[in-house]
N, C-alpha and C positions, 0 to 999 in steps of 0.2 A: 718925244713930249711925255709919253706915259711913264717912262722910266723916272723922270723927275717927279711927276705927281706921285708915283708909287713910293719913292724914297721918303716923301713927306707923310703919306698916308700910313706907311708901315711904322711910323713912330707913335701912332695912336693905337689904342686897343682895337682889335678887329671889328667888333660890333659898333663901336663909336665911329670908326672910319667909314663903315658902310652907310650909316645914317647921315654922316656929315656930307658924303658925296651925293647921296640921293636927294637930300633936302636942298642942297645948293643947286643941283641940276634943275629941280622943280622951281626954285626961286628965280633962276636966271634964264630959263629956257624961252621965255617970252620976249627977251631982249634980242632984236634981230641980229646984232653983231655977234652975240654969244652963240646963238643957234647956228649961224653960218660958220663960225669958227669950229664948233663941235662937228658939224656935218662934213665940213671940208677936211677935217683932221681924221675922222673915224668912219664916216659912212660912205659906202661905195656910191659913185655917181649913178651907177645903173646896176640893178640886180639882174644878172644874166643867167641865173640858174633857177628859174621858176619850176616848181614841182607840183603835180597834181597827185596827192596822196591822201588816203583816208577820206576821199571824196571832197577834199579841201584844196584850195589853191594857195600854196606857199610861195611867197615872192623869192625866198631862198631857203635852203634846207637847214639853216643853223638857228637853233633855238636857245633860249635861256632856261635852264633847269629850274624846277620848283625850289623854293627856299629863299630866293633872292628878293622876290616881291610877294611876300606872304599875303598881303592884304589888298592887292590890286591897286596900289597907290601910285605906282610909278610907270605905268604902261607907256604913256607918251614919251617920257624921258628915256626909257630903254629902247623904244622903237627908233628914236633919233640916232642911236648908236649903230643901227644896221641889222638888228635881229630880224629873222623871218617869222619867228613865233616866240611867244612868251608864255610860260606856264606859271600861273599864280598858285599860291598856297605853300604848304599844305593848309587847307581850310578845314576847320572843325565846326560842328553845329554851334557850340557855345564858345565865347571868348575864353582864352586861357593864357596865363603869363609865361608858360614854359618853365624851364629849369632855372635855378639860381645862376646869376652871373658870378664870375666869368664862365662862359659856356661856348666860346669860340676861340680857337687857338691856331696860330700860324706855325707850321713846321717848314721854315724857309729853306733849310738845306735839302728838304725832300720835295719842295714845291707842292706842299700839301696843306690841308686844313683838317683839324678835328673839331667837330661840333657836337654839342649835346643840347641843342636849342629846345627840343621837347615840344614841337608843334606850337610855338608861341604865335598866336594870331588873335585878331579882334573878332573872330566869329564870322559865320557865313552871311549873316544879315548885313554886317558892315561891308564885306567884300561885294555883295550885290549892289549896295548903294554906290560904291566906287565905280563898279562896272557900268552902272546906269549913266554916270557922268561922262564916260568915255565915248567919244565920237568915233564910231567904227571906221577904220581905214583899211589898209591891206594886211595888217598884222593879224595873224591867227593867235587866238587866246585859248590856252588850255586851263582846265580847272583840276587841280590836284586835291583830292579829298581824303580825309582821314577821320579817325574817331577821337573823341575827347579822352584825356588821360583817365578820368574817373569812370568812364563807361566800361563796364565789364565786357569781356570778349563775347559772352553769350548774347549781349545786346548790341554788339558792334554794327551789325547790319542796319539797325535803325539809324545810327549816325550817318552811315554812308548814304542811305536813302534820303535823309533830310537834306544833306548837302547837294545831292544829285538833283532833287526837285527844285530847290531854291536857286541853284546856279544854272539850271537847264537853259533858260532863255538868254543867257549872257555869256556863255563860253561856247567854243567851237568843238571841243572834245573834252573828255574826262580821263583822269588817271586815278586809279584806285591804289592808294598807298598803304600797303600792309608790311612794308619792308624797312621802315625807319628803326634804328636800334635804340632810339631815345625815348620811346613811349613803352613803359613796362608791359611785356606780354604781347606787343603788337605783332612781332614776327611769328608768333604762334598761329596767326591767321593765315600764314602761308602753307599750313598743313592742308592736305587734300580736301577733307570734308568741309571745314569752315570756308576755305577759299572758293570751292565750287558753289557753295550756298550763296556767298556774297556776289560772285560774278554772274551766276545765272539769274538771281533775283533782280539785280540791277539791269541786266540785259533784257529780261522780260518786261520790266518797267519801261525801259528805253523803247522797246518795240511797240508799246502802246501809244507812243507819241506819233504825231502826223509826220514829223521829220526826225527820225532817230539820230542821235549824235554818236560818233565813235567813242568807244570805251576801251581804255588800255590798262594794263596791269604793270605796276612798277615792282621789280623784284630786287632782292638783296644779292650781292656777289658771294655771300657766305652760305647759300643754300647747299644742301647735300646733293649728291647725284640722284638719290631717290626723290628728293623734293623737286629737283629740276625735271626729272622724268614725269612726275605728277603734274607739274605746272604745264608742261607741254601738252599732256593729255587733256587737262582742263581747258586750256586756251583753244585747242583744236576742236573741242566739243561744245564750248559755252557760247560760241557765236560772237565773242568780243572781237574788236578790230585789231588789237596789237599789244605790244609789250615794250616796256622801257627797261633797258639793261645797261647799267645797274645803279642801285642806290649806293650809299656809303658802306664801308666795310668795318668790321670790328677787329680785323687782323692788323697786326703791327709788324709783320714780317719784313725784314730788309731795310728798316728805316735808319737814317743816319743822324737825325736831329737829337737834341738834348733829351736824355732819358726821362727827365722830369716832364717834358712835353709829351713824349711818346706814351707815357703812362696815364695821361689824362683819359678819362672815359669819354666815349662818344663814337661817332662814325667818322672814319677817315676818308677823305676825298683827295683827288689830285693825281699827280704822276704815278704814285705807287699802285694805283688802281687800274692803270691803263691795260696791262697785260691780262689780268683776270677778267675784266669786263669784256675785253675783246674775245677771249676764249668762250665766254658764255654766249656772246652774240653769234659766234661761229657755230656753236652747238645748236642754238635756237634756230638759226637759218636752215640748218641741215634737217631739223626734225619737225619744225612747224609747217603747216600748210603755207604754200607760197603766197597766198593772199593776205597773210598776217603781217602787219607792219611792225618793224623793229626800229625803235629809236635808240641810238647808241649814245651812252654818256658814261664818263669815267676816265679821267686822265688825259683828255684831249687838250694838248698845249701847243700844237703846231699843225701845219698842213700835212705833215707826214703821219702824225698819230690820227688825224681825222681820216686820212686815206685808208689807214689800217682798219678802222671801224667800218668804213663803207665796203671795203673789199671783203671783210668778214661777213657782211650781209645786212648792215644797217641801211635803212631807207632814209632816215633823217638823223640829225645829230643835235645834241644839247651840250652846252658848256656851263661851267660854274666856277670851279676853282681855277681853271686855266684863264678864265676871264679876269679873276682877281690878280693873278700873277703876270699875265701878258697884256692885259688891257683890251680895250675895244678893237685895237689893231688886229687882234687874233681873228675876229669875225671875218674881216676882208681877206686875211691870209687863207682861211679855210674855204672861202668862196672860190678860190682859184684851183681847188682840187678837181 
């Protein structure tokens, strides 16, 4: 079924196709026949792999990575497809339009995407209002937080604190995003001193709460060995709960698609990222304290590639580009690992 849907969707521009699908899922989800059809086609009858991780109960270990539901507008619709957890965002304190369109490109021959969205979102206050409307069920919700484009790096911590405080009562865990390649200078925050300052300050604020929430760091696959060693040291000492490996890459090595597409600026996701992200997961699992949770993401497009991530040391998995190319059926395939 999805192969037919995909052939039609891929005739649209990627960003147009995304909103076309999500708006129609929202429009039709309350029709009993439609909901039954979707759940019968895509959602497992029973989630038989519950996980207790990060102090949270996941109905299954497959999540949707940040970037798909930036404004927390489609949680019910995405939950209907069988995800165990959904990560909203990246959310910034103020609304921002992101980069100019077109800013999302399909590299079909490589089963990849290039995006330079630029943290386009309606701001943290809007996300909070959407989350207030959501009737909490079994789906775990993560909040991926970032800084506004116009906020200088020396003031970045303020942006993360604003998002943390405003989202605290409405999400189950937090992700600190300092690894997107599409906000100028953002990846500079992965350096040891600014990263340690952000994470320790957030964790100190977190520990003042009566019920602290897990905080995770999302890193780029393009970090140097020195940066990776520093990140391990920081995570082991900062008290945060985990790490997401990895974000998109600026590398274009080994791609087969049209050179015009390959040369588009932005972060590359999908199959070409699989090996690199798995290597980083393996390194992290070997060097991080065993209680640090690793969420593996990058190039998962099958049961086999999901298994590779888990065997490398991931505790949970997230998909995004594989979901675009393989459809919701991918979720149930991975559940069989």
